[in-house]
C-alpha positions as CSV (number, residue, x, y, z in Angstrom):
1,M,3.6,-9.9,-10.3
2,T,2.3,-6.6,-11.3
3,Q,0.1,-4.4,-8.9
4,V,-3.3,-5.2,-8.3
5,K,-5.8,-2.6,-7.5
6,I,-8.2,-4.0,-4.9
7,E,-11.3,-2.2,-3.3
8,T,-12.9,-4.1,-0.8
9,V,-12.6,-5.3,2.8
10,E,-12.8,-9.3,1.4
11,E,-10.4,-8.7,-1.7
12,F,-8.3,-7.2,0.8
13,A,-8.4,-10.2,3.3
14,E,-7.8,-12.4,1.2
15,V,-4.8,-11.0,0.6
16,V,-3.0,-10.6,3.7
17,Q,-4.3,-14.4,4.2
18,Q,-2.8,-15.6,1.5
19,N,0.7,-14.0,1.2
20,E,3.7,-13.6,4.1
21,K,4.8,-10.3,2.9
22,V,2.3,-7.7,1.1
23,L,3.2,-4.2,0.0
24,L,-0.1,-2.0,0.1
25,I,0.0,1.9,-1.1
26,K,-3.4,4.1,-0.2
27,H,-3.3,6.5,-3.4
28,S,-5.0,9.8,-3.3
29,L,-6.4,10.8,-7.0
30,T,-6.4,14.2,-6.0
31,C,-3.2,15.1,-4.5
32,P,-0.1,16.1,-5.9
33,V,2.1,14.5,-2.9
34,S,0.4,11.2,-3.3
35,L,1.0,11.6,-7.0
36,A,4.5,11.8,-6.6
37,A,4.7,8.8,-4.0
38,F,2.7,6.8,-6.6
39,D,5.2,7.7,-9.1
40,E,7.8,6.3,-6.4
41,Y,6.1,3.3,-6.2
42,E,5.6,2.4,-9.6
43,A,9.2,3.1,-10.1
44,F,10.2,0.6,-7.4
45,M,7.3,-2.1,-8.9
46,K,9.0,-1.8,-12.3
47,E,12.5,-2.7,-11.1
48,N,10.6,-5.4,-8.5
49,P,8.3,-7.2,-10.2
50,E,8.4,-10.1,-7.8
51,V,6.9,-7.9,-5.0
52,K,3.4,-8.7,-3.9
53,S,2.0,-5.4,-4.3
54,Y,-1.2,-4.0,-4.0
55,Y,-3.0,-0.5,-4.3
56,L,-6.2,1.6,-3.7
57,Y,-7.8,4.8,-4.6
58,V,-9.0,6.2,-1.4
59,Q,-11.9,7.9,-3.5
60,E,-12.9,4.8,-4.7
61,A,-12.3,2.2,-1.6
62,R,-13.2,4.8,1.3
63,P,-14.4,1.9,3.6
64,L,-11.5,-0.5,2.9
65,S,-9.1,2.3,3.6
66,N,-11.1,3.1,7.0
67,Y,-11.4,-0.8,7.5
68,I,-7.2,-1.2,7.4
69,A,-7.0,2.2,9.6
70,D,-9.4,0.8,12.2
71,E,-9.0,-3.1,12.0
72,Y,-4.9,-2.4,12.3
73,G,-4.5,0.5,14.4
74,V,-2.4,2.6,11.9
75,K,-3.8,6.1,11.3
76,H,-5.2,6.7,7.9
77,E,-2.8,9.4,5.6
78,S,-2.6,9.6,2.4
79,P,-0.5,8.6,0.1
80,Q,0.8,5.8,2.7
81,A,2.5,3.1,2.2
82,L,2.3,-0.6,4.6
83,V,3.6,-3.8,4.7
84,F,1.4,-6.3,6.1
85,E,3.3,-9.5,7.5
86,N,1.7,-12.3,9.1
87,N,-1.7,-10.6,9.0
88,S,-0.3,-7.4,11.1
89,V,1.4,-4.0,9.9
90,S,5.2,-4.4,9.9
91,W,5.9,-1.2,8.3
92,N,4.1,2.0,7.3
93,A,5.1,5.5,5.7
94,S,3.4,8.2,4.5
95,H,3.8,11.4,2.1
96,W,7.6,12.4,0.9
97,K,8.7,9.4,2.7
98,I,7.2,7.2,0.2
99,T,10.0,6.7,-2.2
100,K,11.5,4.1,-4.5
101,T,14.4,3.7,-2.0
102,S,12.8,3.2,1.1
103,L,10.3,0.7,-0.4
104,A,13.1,-1.2,-1.7
105,E,15.0,-1.4,1.7
106,I,11.8,-2.5,3.8
107,M,10.9,-4.7,0.8
108,A,14.2,-6.6,0.3
């Protein structure tokens, strides 16, 4: 599976309802730290194409980003990686903690 961009609450709701375990990345298009984290994410996905993975650009999907923070009680940060299992957040990390290694460990 490749990474899939999502932008709406409806798309996100469908994703978490249809999948047991999902990786979601919140990425800021204007932040160099976020770019570094997104590069780590892409490197992880290149080696793990079977992982169900989605991403959003915070600037383009602010309502969705805010919804996730409010609905799941996870403070918004960007960059931010979240793992959803059974419609709840089982893990999240932000900034420099988003690495190819950390994603591999949590998605194993």
